[in-house]
N, C-alpha and C positions, 0 to 999 in steps of 0.2 A: 314394598308399598311406596308408590309415588303420590305426592300431594303437592299441588300448586298453592303458593302462599298469597295470591292476590286475585281479585276479581277483575273484570274488564275495566280498563280505563284508570284504575288506581294502582299506583306503585305499591309494592309490598316490601316489608323488612322483617327479618328475623333477628332477635337478640337472644343469645344463649348465655344465661347467667343473670340471676335476679338479685345481685348485690347492688351497692351504690353506683358502681360504674355502669352496669347493665341497665338499671332503671333510669339513670340519667340519659344514657344513649337512647333508650326507648322514648323518653319524653321529648327529646329534641327531634327525633324522627317523626313522632306523631304530630308535633307542632308544625312540621313541614308538610303535613298532609298525607303521609304514608300510612298504610294499613300495617300495624305493628303487632307481632306476636312475640312474647317473651317466654322462653323455655328455661326451666330450672330443674335440677335433679331432686331437690328437696320438696316436701309437701307444702311448704309455704315460703314466701320470698324473704330475702335479706336476714337470714338467721344469724349470721356472724355480726351484722350491723346491730341487731337487737342485743346480742351479747355484749358488744362494745359499750352499749348504753347503760348497762346494769350499774356500773360504778360512776355514772355521770358522763353523758355523751360529749366527748371532746371533738367538735366538728372541725375546727381549724385553729389558726393562731393569728394574733393581731400584730406581730412584729413587722418591722420594715421589710418591704418586698424583696430587696436584694439579699438581706440576711436570710429571709424565708427560703428563697430559692437555693441558697447554699446548703441548706439542711439535706438536700438530696444527693450530696456527694458526687460520685462519678457521673450520675445521670442529670446533674443540675442544669447543664447548658441545653441538653436536648429537651428537657421538661420546661425550660424557661418560657418559650412561646405558648406552650399548652397551659401553663399556670397563669400566664398573663391573659389568656383568652377567657379564663374563668377563675379569677383571683379570689382570695379570701372574702373580700367585701361582697363579691357577687354571690358567693355561697350563703353569706349572711342575709343578703337581700332575698334570695330565693327561699330561704327558710321562713323569713318574715311574711312573704307572699302566701305561704302555706298556712299562715296563722300561728307560726311557732317563732316568736322573736328570740333573739340571742343576746348574750351579754359577755363582756370580757372579764375574766377572773383576775385575781391578783398576780398570777404568773404570766398573764398575757394570753392564756388559752381562752378559746371561745366555746361557750356552752349554750344549749337551749335553756330558756328560763325554767323549763320543767325539769331539766337535768336528765331527761329520759329520751330514749330513741323511739319508743312506741307511739307517742302522739305524732311525731314527725312522720313516721312511716305510714300511719293510718291516713293522715292528710294527703300524703304523696300518692298512696294507692288510690284514693278517691279521685285525685286529679287525673291519674293515668286512666282510670276507668272512664271518666268523663271525656277523655281524649280518644277513647275507643281502643286503648291498648288491651290486648287479650293475654292473660297469664296462663301458661300451661305447665303445671307442676309435674314432678315425677317423670321427667324426660332426661335421659342420660346421654350426653354428647359422646359420640364414638368417632367422629371425623368430619371432614369437609373435603369435597372433591367434585370437580366438573361443575362448579357453581351450585352444588347442592350440599345441604347439611345432613349429616347422618346422625340419627338418634335411636335410642331404644325407648319405646314408649312405656306407659305405666304397666302394661301387661307383658313387657319384654319384647314386644314386636319390633322388628327392624323397620325404621322409617327413613325414607330418602326424600327430603323436603326442599323445594326450590322457592326462592324469593328473589326480588331484584337486587337486594343488598343484604349483607349479614354483618352483625357486630358480635364478636366473641368477647365475653367478659366472665371467664370461668374462675377467676381468682387465682391465688397462689397455692401453697401446699400446707398452710398452717390450719389447725382445727378442722381436720377433714370431716369430722362427724357433723359439722355445720354446713358442709357442701363443697368446700374448695379443697379437693384432695390431690390436685396436680396431675390427675390421670391423663390430661390432655398433652403433657410434655412429650412422652414417647411417641404419641401419634404424630406430632409435628416433626420430631426428630427423624422418624421413618420417612417423612416426606422431604427430608434434606434441609430443613430449616435449622438455623443456629439457635439453640436453646441452652442457656446457661443453667447448670444444675440448680434445682431448688434447694435452698439452704435456710436454716432457722435464722430469724432476725428478731430483734427485740425479745430476747430470750434469756433465761437463766443459764448458769454454768455450774458444772459439777466439780466438787472439791472433796477430797478424802478427809473429812472431818474425823476427829477422835470420837469414840463412842460417847464420852462425857458431854462434849459440846452438842452432838446430835440429839441426845436424849433430853438434855436440859434446856437447850435454847432454840431448837427448831421451831420456826414460826414467830421468832422475836425480831422486831424491827431494829435497824441501826439508823438512828436519826442524826442529822447534822454532821455528815461525813463528807469527805471528798475522795474520789477515786482517780487514780492517775495511771495512764498506760500509753507508752509510745509518744510521749510529749503532750498528750491530751489530758485535761483535768476537768472533772465534772463534780459539782456539789449537789447534795440532795440526800435522799434516803434509800436504803436497801433493806432487804429482808434475808435473814439466815434461814435456809430451808434444810430439811434433813439431807437433801442431796447436794447442797452447795449454797449458792447465793443468787438472788434475783432482785428485781426492783428497778425504779426509774433510772438511777445513775448507772446501773449495770447495763440496762437496755441501750442507753446512749452510747456506750462504748462497744456494744455487741459486734458491729462489723469488724472493728480492729481486733477484738479478742478472738472472734471466730476464725479469721484469716491467719492469725498468729498460731493458733492451735493446729490448723490444717497444715501450716508450713513447718512448725517446730515440734509438734506433738504436745505442747503445753503453752500456757501464757502466765507470766508472773505479773499479777495485778497488785498495785500498792494502794493501801487504804490509809488515809489521814484521818485518825479518829478525833482529832481536835483541830480542824482547819482554821479556827478563829484565833489560835495561839501560835506564836513562833516557838521553835524548839528551845531557844534560850529561856523564854518565859516559863515553859513547861519544866525545864531542868531546875530552875530556881524553886519552883513550887515543890517538885519532887525531892529536892535536897532537904526539905524541912524534916526534923526528927519525927518518926512515926511511933516511937515508944513501943507499946505492946499491941498496937493495932496490926491487924493482918495486912498483907500486901494488897489484897482486894479493897479493904477499907481505906488504905492509904491512897490507892489509885483513885478511888471514888472521891475522897475529900480533897486531895491535893491537885488532881488532874481532871476531876469532874467526869470520870469514866464510869458508866453503868456496868453491872456484872457481865453482860455479854461482851463488852469491849475488853474487859480484863481477861475473860476466857479466850478471846481471840489472840491476845498477846501471848498467852501460853501455848497456843497452837504452833507458834513459830519457834518454840524451844524455851529453855530456861531464861528467865528474865535477867537482863544485864543489871549488875549491882551499881554501876556508876550512873548518876542522874542524867547526864547528857546522853549517854548511850540508850537509856530507857526512853528518854524523850524522843530520840531519833526513831526508835522503833514505833512509838505511838504515832509519829508523823508520817511514817512510811512502812506500815506493816505489810509484809509480802504474803500474798495468797497464791498458791499454785492452782490454776484452773486447768482441769484435765480435758473437758469436752463440753460443748454446748449441749443444752437440753434438746431432746428430739424435736424435729420440726412439728410434730403433732401437738406439742405443748408450747410452741412459740406463738407470740402475738401476731407476727407476720412472717413473710418469707422473702428472701433475696433470690435473685435469678429469674429466669423466664426467657421469653422470646427476645432476641437481640434487637435493638433499635435499628441495626443495619438491615433487618428483614422487612422493615416497614418504611413507607415514605413519610413526608412531613405531615400528612393527613392521617397517619396511623393505619394505612391500608397495607396489607401484606403484598409485597412486590410480586410474589409468585402466584398469588391468588387474587386477581382483580375482583373488586367488589366485596372482599372480606376484610373487615377492620378489627383491630384488637384494642382493648382498653383495660384499665385497672392493673391488678397485680400479676396478670399474665405477662406483662412487659418486664424487662430486666431493670428494675429500680428498687430501691429500698429507702426507708426514711425512719427517723426516730418517732417515738410516740410524742404526743403534744399537739395533735391535729394535722400533722403532715401526711399521715397515711390516708386519712379520709379525704383531705383536700385534693391530693393527687388522683385518687380514685374517681372522685366527682369530676375533676377537670379533664382527665383522659376520656371519661365517658361522654362528657359534654363535647369534646373535640371530635371523638369518633362518630358520635351521633350526627353532628353538624356536617361533617365531611361525607358520611355515608348518604345522608339525604341529598346532598348536592350531586354525588355520584349517580344515585338512582334517577335523578331528574334530568341528567344530561341528555 
């Protein structure tokens, strides 16, 4: 079935993917006067965005821009002009214009005052409706060729739709039940595009815990710790899970840990259970007579270690009897990580279409008039507002560039 996307005189645009990147691209296209249709495989838009807001929607971060850009690692320099075109303050201003003001938390993270994603999304969808944007749910992307987008419609019918310009924002590969299943990757690989394999990012890691630790401590937080790997050190909190370990400090190191496991088959992560004390100070405390107290009680009273921390020390073998040796284990407890959690359980994904395949305006070089935004591109970032900021910013850039291309 063939269908034209525009009427006489008005340029048309298709956006495939109704997450933050796709909806932002749709808004920019509509503001430029194009007739915009957004297709999404789910029954309603921005499902993953809504999930991200359940624990308090972290939109962006307030830190210095130069430091902010460096959070994107290998993709920092290619993303720099895109982030500069729609920086964190612009995102905050945009949210405020929708009637959802934001504030900076104690950690520097930026949240809506409501802490929720749903009020922001409702206001945004009202704006898009006022701009004439049409949402078409239950449409599955199957390819793009000869200037046409290929989709399977709600009844499974094959559609070949044409518009003056197209923006693809199909997401990465994490949380596929919410819409971003990465099924587009082999489609573009078959067309000869360079696509880095989709891999889990901001994920937990599996550890072969003892049955005792798994049964007694799964779901218990580890507070005020520091993790160290390959010269990188991060302080914060983690969570012991029945499969291994997860949490903010783990996610921050996930790219390094994931690549080490891929290279070496495992990664040895060190935990500092008392980052606020030096080893010598700990040794002095541990040298105090413990009398009839159990070792766990002694560790709690002398070193301030909760039961979970004591149990973790035993996971590495019998405890050293000499106070300094025990202090050194507390300061650098080794954990052997066996594998990252499956991509389906990761917060985000790494990999995607190489930036070499797109020009500075995010248009595919081999498919003129087709632009790419969001997690389809090969970048990753830690949690803390960086994921959403880059999704919004690449959507903004792709939408602006696509509108200019259509009107040339």
